[in-house]
ZAFINU-183664 format. One record per residue (C-alpha): residue in three letters; x, y, z. Coordinates in steps of 0.02 Angstrom, whole numbers, plus 32768, in hexadecimal, padded with zeros to 4 digits. Layout:
BEGIN
("Ala" (X Y Z));
...
***
This chain:
BEGIN
("Met" (7CD4 7CBB 8036));
("Ser" (7D1A 7CA3 80DB));
("Arg" (7D61 7BF2 8085));
("Lys" (7DA6 7C4B 7FF0));
("Lys" (7E26 7CA6 806D));
("Val" (7DC2 7D35 806D));
("Ile" (7D5B 7D77 8100));
("Val" (7CF9 7DFF 80E3));
("Lys" (7CC9 7E96 816D));
("Arg" (7C3C 7EEB 80FE));
("Leu" (7BB7 7E7F 80A1));
("Asn" (7B9D 7F24 8016));
("Ser" (7C47 7EFC 7FF0));
("Ile" (7C47 7E47 7F94));
("Gln" (7BEE 7EB6 7F06));
("Asn" (7C68 7F09 7EED));
("Leu" (7D02 7EAF 7EE4));
("Gly" (7CA6 7E3C 7E68));
("Ala" (7C8F 7EC8 7DF2));
("Met" (7D39 7F15 7E0E));
("Asp" (7D8F 7F4C 7D72));
("Val" (7E26 7F84 7DDB));
("Leu" (7E8F 7F73 7E52));
("Cys" (7F0C 7FD8 7EB5));
("Thr" (7F90 7F9C 7F00));
("Asp" (8033 7FB6 7F89));
("Lys" (80D0 7F6B 7F57));
("Thr" (810D 7F23 7FF4));
("Gly" (80ED 7E81 8025));
("Thr" (8055 7E5E 7F83));
("Leu" (80C6 7E65 7EF2));
("Thr" (817A 7E25 7F69));
("Met" (818C 7DC0 7FE6));
("Asp" (8186 7E42 8075));
("His" (8221 7DDA 80C5));
("Val" (82A0 7E90 80C2));
("Ile" (835D 7E50 80D3));
("Leu" (83E6 7EE3 811E));
("Glu" (8457 7EC6 8073));
("His" (84BD 7F47 809C));
("His" (84FF 7FE9 810A));
("Tyr" (855E 805E 8091));
("Asp" (85CC 80E1 80C4));
("Val" (85CB 8172 8049));
("Ala" (8699 8121 8001));
("Leu" (85FC 80A3 7FD5));
("Lys" (8664 802F 804F));
("Asn" (861E 7FB7 80CA));
("Asp" (85FE 8016 8168));
("Asp" (85EC 7FDD 8235));
("Gly" (85CA 8088 825F));
("Val" (852A 80AB 81DC));
("Leu" (84E7 8004 820D));
("Glu" (8506 8042 82BA));
("Phe" (849C 80EA 82A6));
("Ala" (842E 8098 8243));
("Phe" (83F3 8020 82CE));
("Leu" (8407 809C 8350));
("Asn" (8369 8111 82F6));
("Ser" (8322 8061 82DC));
("Tyr" (830B 802F 8395));
("Phe" (82FD 80DC 83F0));
("Gln" (825D 8115 8375));
("Thr" (819F 80E5 83D3));
("Gly" (8145 80F6 8327));
("Leu" (8100 805D 82D3));
("Lys" (819B 7FFC 829B));
("Asn" (818F 7FF2 81E9));
("Val" (81D7 7F3D 817C));
("Leu" (8282 7F99 8153));
("Asp" (82A4 7FC5 8233));
("Arg" (8290 7F03 825E));
("Ala" (8307 7EDD 81C1));
("Val" (8389 7F5B 8225));
("Leu" (834F 7F1D 82D5));
("Gln" (8355 7E4C 828C));
("His" (8410 7E5D 8264));
("Gln" (8482 7DF2 82D8));
("Glu" (851C 7E33 82B9));
("Leu" (84CE 7ED3 831A));
("His" (84AA 7E6C 83B9));
("Arg" (8547 7E2C 83D1));
("Glu" (8584 7EEE 83B8));
("Leu" (852C 7F77 8402));
("Ser" (8512 7F94 84AB));
("Val" (8463 8001 8491));
("Ala" (8446 800B 855E));
("Glu" (84E5 8090 855D));
("Tyr" (846B 8107 84E7));
("Ser" (83CF 815F 852B));
("Lys" (8360 819C 84C9));
("Thr" (8328 8275 84D6));
("Asp" (82B0 8294 8447));
("Glu" (825A 8245 83A6));
("Ile" (824C 82CB 8316));
("Pro" (81B7 823E 82C5));
("Phe" (819A 81FB 81F9));
("Asp" (8122 8244 818B));
("Phe" (8115 8253 80C5));
("Asn" (815E 82F3 8091));
("Arg" (81ED 82FF 810B));
("Arg" (81FD 822C 80DE));
("Met" (829C 8223 816E));
("Met" (8280 821B 8229));
("Ser" (8305 8247 82B7));
("Val" (8335 81EF 8350));
("Ile" (838F 8273 83C7));
("Val" (83FC 821B 8450));
("Thr" (845A 8215 84BB));
("Thr" (8505 81A7 84A7));
("Pro" (857D 816D 8529));
("Glu" (85FB 820B 8521));
("Gly" (8578 8292 8551));
("Lys" (8561 82C5 849E));
("Phe" (848F 82D4 8454));
("Arg" (849B 82A9 83B0));
("Leu" (83E4 82A8 8345));
("Ile" (83FA 820C 82CD));
("Cys" (839B 8222 8239));
("Lys" (8365 81B5 81CF));
("Gly" (8300 81AC 810B));
("Ala" (82E9 81BD 805A));
("Pro" (83A9 81D3 7FFE));
("Glu" (8358 827C 7FCA));
("Ser" (8310 82D4 804F));
("Val" (83AA 829B 80B0));
("Phe" (8422 82C6 801D));
("Asp" (83D4 8364 8034));
("Arg" (83D4 83A2 80D7));
("Cys" (8497 8356 80E6));
("Ser" (850F 83EA 80E4));
("Arg" (85BF 8365 811F));
("Phe" (85EA 82D0 8120));
("Glu" (8655 823F 816F));
("Leu" (86C5 81D1 8125));
("Asp" (874A 8173 8188));
("Asp" (8728 81B4 8215));
("Glu" (8739 827E 81EC));
("Ile" (86B7 8302 81A4));
("Phe" (86CD 8363 80F7));
("Arg" (8637 83C9 809C));
("Met" (85D3 838C 803B));
("Asp" (8622 8388 7F72));
("Pro" (85A1 83A7 7F0E));
("Leu" (8619 831C 7E99));
("Leu" (85FD 82B3 7F18));
("Leu" (8531 82C6 7F35));
("Gln" (852C 829D 7E77));
("Asp" (857A 820E 7EA8));
("Leu" (850C 81D1 7F24));
("Lys" (8478 8200 7EE3));
("Glu" (84BA 817D 7E36));
("Glu" (84CB 8112 7EA9));
("Tyr" (8440 80E9 7F11));
("Asp" (83D3 80FA 7E45));
("Arg" (845F 805E 7E0D));
("Leu" (841A 7FFC 7EDB));
("Ser" (836E 8026 7EA2));
("Ala" (837D 7FEE 7E02));
("Asp" (83AB 7F5F 7E36));
("Gly" (830B 7F4E 7EA6));
("Phe" (837B 7F81 7F4F));
("Arg" (8324 7FED 7FB2));
("Val" (8394 8090 8007));
("Leu" (8377 80EA 80B0));
("Ala" (8411 8175 80C7));
("Ile" (8456 817E 8165));
("Ala" (8486 8233 81AB));
("Tyr" (84B4 8273 8259));
("Arg" (84FF 8314 82BD));
("Asp" (84FF 834B 8359));
("Cys" (8499 83C4 83C1));
("Asp" (848A 8441 845C));
("Pro" (83F1 8404 84DA));
("Lys" (8363 8433 84D2));
("Pro" (82B1 8418 850B));
("Ala" (8264 83D8 8463));
("Tyr" (8290 83CF 83B9));
("Gly" (823A 83FD 831F));
("Lys" (825F 83CF 827A));
("Asp" (82DD 8473 8249));
("Asp" (8357 8420 82B4));
("Glu" (8379 8394 8215));
("Gln" (83E3 841E 81CD));
("Asp" (8492 8433 81A8));
("Leu" (8493 8352 81C3));
("Ile" (8558 82FC 81B8));
("Leu" (8505 8253 8125));
("Lys" (8551 81CF 8188));
("Gly" (8523 8152 80E7));
("Tyr" (84B7 80E9 80BD));
("Ile" (8450 8043 80C5));
("Ala" (83FF 7FD7 8050));
("Phe" (8385 7F4A 804B));
("Leu" (8348 7EBC 7FD1));
("Asp" (8299 7E8B 7FCC));
("Pro" (8284 7DEC 7F3C));
("Pro" (81EC 7E0F 7EF7));
("Lys" (815E 7D64 7EF9));
("Glu" (8179 7CCA 7E8D));
("Ser" (809F 7CE9 7E84));
("Ala" (80AA 7D75 7E72));
("Ala" (80BE 7D6F 7D93));
("Pro" (8037 7CE6 7D7F));
("Ser" (7FBF 7D39 7DEE));
("Ile" (7FC4 7DD1 7DAE));
("Thr" (7FA0 7D80 7D10));
("Val" (7F12 7D13 7D45));
("Leu" (7EC8 7DCB 7D90));
("Gln" (7EDA 7E27 7CDA));
("Ser" (7E87 7D92 7C9D));
("His" (7DF2 7D9D 7CEA));
("Gly" (7DFD 7E77 7CB7));
("Ile" (7E45 7EC1 7D46));
("Thr" (7ECC 7F2B 7D32));
("Val" (7F49 7F2E 7DBA));
("Lys" (7FB0 7FE2 7DFD));
("Val" (8038 7FDD 7E6E));
("Leu" (8001 80A3 7EC9));
("Thr" (80C5 8080 7F48));
("Gly" (813C 8104 7FA6));
("Asp" (81BD 80CC 7F7E));
("Asn" (8230 8110 7ED4));
("Glu" (820E 80E9 7E2B));
("Leu" (82A5 8089 7E17));
("Val" (8291 8001 7EA7));
("Ser" (81D3 7FE8 7E72));
("Arg" (820F 7FEA 7D9E));
("Lys" (8281 7F6F 7DD9));
("Ile" (81F0 7EFA 7E1F));
("Cys" (8153 7F2B 7DC5));
("Ser" (81C7 7EED 7D2C));
("Glu" (8202 7E49 7D69));
("Val" (8139 7E1D 7D8F));
("Gly" (810D 7E4B 7CE4));
("Leu" (80BB 7EF8 7CF9));
("Ser" (80AE 7F7D 7C7B));
("Leu" (810E 8025 7CA2));
("Glu" (80EE 8077 7C1C));
("Glu" (80AD 80F3 7C7E));
("Val" (80E1 8136 7D23));
("Leu" (80A9 81CA 7D96));
("Thr" (810C 8203 7E33));
("Gly" (80C3 8269 7EC8));
("Leu" (80F7 8300 7E9D));
("Thr" (80C3 830A 7DEF));
("Ile" (800A 82BD 7E2A));
("Glu" (8010 8371 7EB6));
("Ala" (7FF9 83D2 7E11));
("Met" (7F80 839B 7DB6));
("Asp" (7ECC 83AD 7DD1));
("Asp" (7E43 831B 7DE6));
("Ala" (7E1B 8319 7D30));
("Gln" (7ED8 8325 7D1C));
("Leu" (7EF1 8296 7D75));
("Ala" (7E5B 822D 7D4E));
("Asp" (7EA1 8217 7CA4));
("Ala" (7F38 81FC 7CB8));
("Ala" (7F22 817F 7D4A));
("Glu" (7EAD 811D 7CB8));
("Lys" (7F52 8105 7C69));
("Thr" (7FDF 80DF 7CE7));
("Thr" (800A 8057 7D21));
("Leu" (808D 8075 7DCD));
("Phe" (8085 8106 7E24));
("Val" (8114 8137 7EA7));
("Arg" (8141 81A8 7F20));
("Leu" (809A 81A7 7F47));
("Ser" (805F 81F1 8015));
("Pro" (7FB8 81B8 806B));
("Ala" (7F5E 8254 8009));
("His" (7F8D 8218 7F4F));
("Lys" (7F5B 8173 7F6E));
("Gln" (7ED8 81B1 7F9C));
("Arg" (7E93 823D 7F0A));
("Ile" (7EE8 81A3 7E91));
("Ile" (7E42 813E 7ECB));
("Arg" (7DC8 81B8 7EC5));
("Ala" (7E08 81E1 7E13));
("Leu" (7DE7 811E 7DC6));
("Arg" (7D58 8147 7E21));
("Ser" (7D1D 81D2 7DD7));
("Lys" (7D27 817D 7D24));
("Arg" (7CBB 80E3 7D49));
("His" (7D36 8061 7D78));
("Val" (7D15 8006 7E2C));
("Val" (7DBA 8013 7E70));
("Gly" (7DF2 7F96 7EF3));
("Phe" (7E93 7FBE 7F5B));
("Met" (7EF0 7F77 7FB9));
("Gly" (7F7A 7F91 8053));
("Asp" (7FA0 7F71 8118));
("Gly" (800A 7FFB 8133));
("Ile" (7FB1 80A4 8187));
("Asn" (7FE9 8102 80F9));
("Asp" (7F61 8091 8087));
("Ala" (7EE1 80BF 8104));
("Pro" (7E8B 8155 80AE));
("Ala" (7EA8 80F2 8012));
("Leu" (7E2A 8063 8044));
("Arg" (7DB8 80D0 807A));
("Ala" (7DA9 811F 7FE3));
("Ala" (7DA8 806D 7F70));
("Asp" (7D0A 801B 7F3A));
("Val" (7D56 7F9B 7F8F));
("Gly" (7DCC 7F8B 8006));
("Ile" (7E51 7EF5 802A));
("Ser" (7EAD 7EE1 80B0));
("Val" (7F0C 7E48 8106));
("Asp" (7F0C 7DF0 81B8));
("Thr" (7FAB 7E37 81D9));
("Ala" (7F8F 7EED 81D9));
("Val" (7FA4 7F7D 8238));
("Asp" (7EFF 7F7B 8293));
("Ile" (7EC3 803E 8243));
("Ala" (7ED5 7FEB 8183));
("Lys" (7E6C 7F3B 81C5));
("Glu" (7DE5 7FA7 8205));
("Ala" (7DE6 801E 816F));
("Ala" (7DD2 7F8B 80F9));
("Asp" (7D43 7F64 80A7));
("Ala" (7D7B 7E83 80AC));
("Ile" (7E12 7E36 80EC));
("Leu" (7E98 7DB1 8092));
("Leu" (7EDE 7D19 8104));
("Glu" (7F83 7D11 80A0));
("Lys" (7FBC 7DB2 8057));
("Ser" (7FB7 7D6F 7FC0));
("Leu" (7F62 7D8E 7F0A));
("Met" (7F46 7CE9 7EEC));
("Val" (7EBC 7CE6 7F84));
("Leu" (7E77 7D9D 7F43));
("Glu" (7E58 7D36 7E81));
("Glu" (7DF8 7CB8 7EEB));
("Gly" (7D81 7D47 7F48));
("Val" (7D71 7D98 7E9D));
("Ile" (7D30 7CF9 7E6A));
("Glu" (7CB7 7CDD 7EEA));
("Gly" (7C8C 7DA4 7EEB));
("Arg" (7C4A 7D93 7E3F));
("Ala" (7BE5 7CE7 7E5B));
("Val" (7B92 7D55 7EEF));
("Phe" (7B76 7E11 7E77));
("Ala" (7B3E 7D5C 7DF7));
("Asn" (7AD3 7D3A 7E7D));
("Ile" (7A85 7DBF 7EAD));
("Leu" (7A61 7E06 7DCE));
("Lys" (7A00 7D5E 7DCF));
("Tyr" (799F 7D79 7E6B));
("Ile" (797F 7E2F 7E46));
("Arg" (792C 7DF3 7D99));
("Met" (78B5 7D66 7DC2));
("Gly" (787E 7DE9 7E57));
("Ala" (7864 7E7C 7DCC));
("Ser" (782D 7DED 7D64));
("Ser" (778C 7DAA 7DD3));
("Asn" (775B 7E65 7E17));
("Phe" (774E 7EB2 7D66));
("Gly" (7702 7DFE 7D31));
("Asn" (7676 7DF9 7DA8));
("Met" (7653 7EC9 7D9E));
("Phe" (7639 7EB5 7CDF));
("Ser" (75CB 7E19 7CFF));
("Val" (756E 7E88 7D6A));
("Leu" (7584 7F2C 7D12));
("Gly" (7533 7ECB 7C78));
("Ala" (74B2 7E78 7CC4));
("Ser" (7458 7EFF 7D1E));
("Leu" (742F 7F56 7C65));
("Trp" (73B4 7ECD 7C43));
("Leu" (7388 7E84 7CEA));
("Pro" (7314 7EF8 7D77));
("Tyr" (735B 7EA1 7DF5));
("Leu" (742B 7E7C 7E61));
("Pro" (7483 7E31 7DDA));
("Met" (74DA 7DE7 7E79));
("Ala" (74D0 7DFA 7F2C));
("Pro" (755B 7E29 7F96));
("Ile" (7550 7D97 7FCF));
("Lys" (758B 7D39 7F3D));
("Ile" (762D 7DC6 7F06));
("Leu" (7661 7D9C 7FAF));
("Thr" (7661 7CE9 7FA0));
("Asn" (7686 7CE3 7EE9));
("Asn" (7725 7D4F 7F0C));
("Leu" (774D 7CCE 7F91));
("Leu" (775A 7C45 7F24));
("Tyr" (77D5 7CB3 7EC9));
("Asp" (7836 7CA4 7F4B));
("Phe" (7842 7C04 7F7E));
("Ser" (786B 7BE7 7EB7));
("Gln" (7915 7C5C 7EDB));
("Val" (795D 7BFF 7F81));
("Pro" (79E0 7B9A 7F15));
("Ile" (7A27 7C33 7EC2));
("Pro" (7AB2 7C29 7F3E));
("Thr" (7AEB 7B97 7EFF));
("Asp" (7AEE 7BD2 7E38));
("Glu" (7BA3 7BDC 7E11));
("Ser" (7B6E 7BD5 7D4D));
("Gly" (7B90 7CA5 7D40));
("Ser" (7C42 7CB1 7D98));
***
């Protein structure tokens, strides 16, 4: 398996890898190139605004949580390294990201001595907490018509495959600690858009996996429009799409029925991914899950075979049963083929052993009906089994069943 770039942590997972008929995978890095580029930084009038970029940079720079690919794309933006002096700012506090709010904030002290909360997150979540917006250095009350225009522009970018984050802020009074309640009455600064194009190998890999009888399903925290765009480009069917909000309203039986028919699941939390995996297993599917982030750990544990990559975070690698040395579905396909060969050889061993033991016992019982003495001594039975074991030694080299 290691020669196929698949490291198996738990030996009993090899047969599950071979028997897998449903593969659930994240989108980022598996279907996409995992090389995110910051493409746009717009104000509310859809014009490029360096102030939006500056606020995004400060948020990503001062956060102490695990920096994702979007944060790294912001921090690698060369233009900001030349123009922004981070030393003029100091961090006061942080409100960490969680999958319910879908946002995170840092509180920094500006060069003017103000305490400024800078928020970054999913646009639909940030927009709901904004009562004002900034345009050309002036503050205005939030107009519902403008908000609708912003959402339409956000949807248009998402449909083109861009991942969009909204940026908002407000100046606040100093206090010992800040919390989620402080993320209210925000001023919308604008939003930033990232591009993460699909891999050229994604579509052929999915076709090959499907030819082996494996159904590929995408479980992602991104919004529906971005996910639809990527999935359509790699050839996945999009007849059914489920959101995290819809899943919360379903009981386990309803989710199990819906999950079998659905290819794309969007706006998911870690708990949603775990429920989907368990729902598919309840329908007697052998389910594999491929993920590399902190939010993937529960699903990796719940799957029949959890698959991660060697560049994943430690908690994902710890939860996984197998680790790929290359983040590619084509490598996984090689692992599946090898796993099926191992699985087939295990079945051959079991059949040979069962037939040997059945033959011995049938002969002893049958002969005992007619002979007044023990037909076979225990040492003869053990010798016979040993001879059968020798005949089974070449089984691991047999690839005819793969």
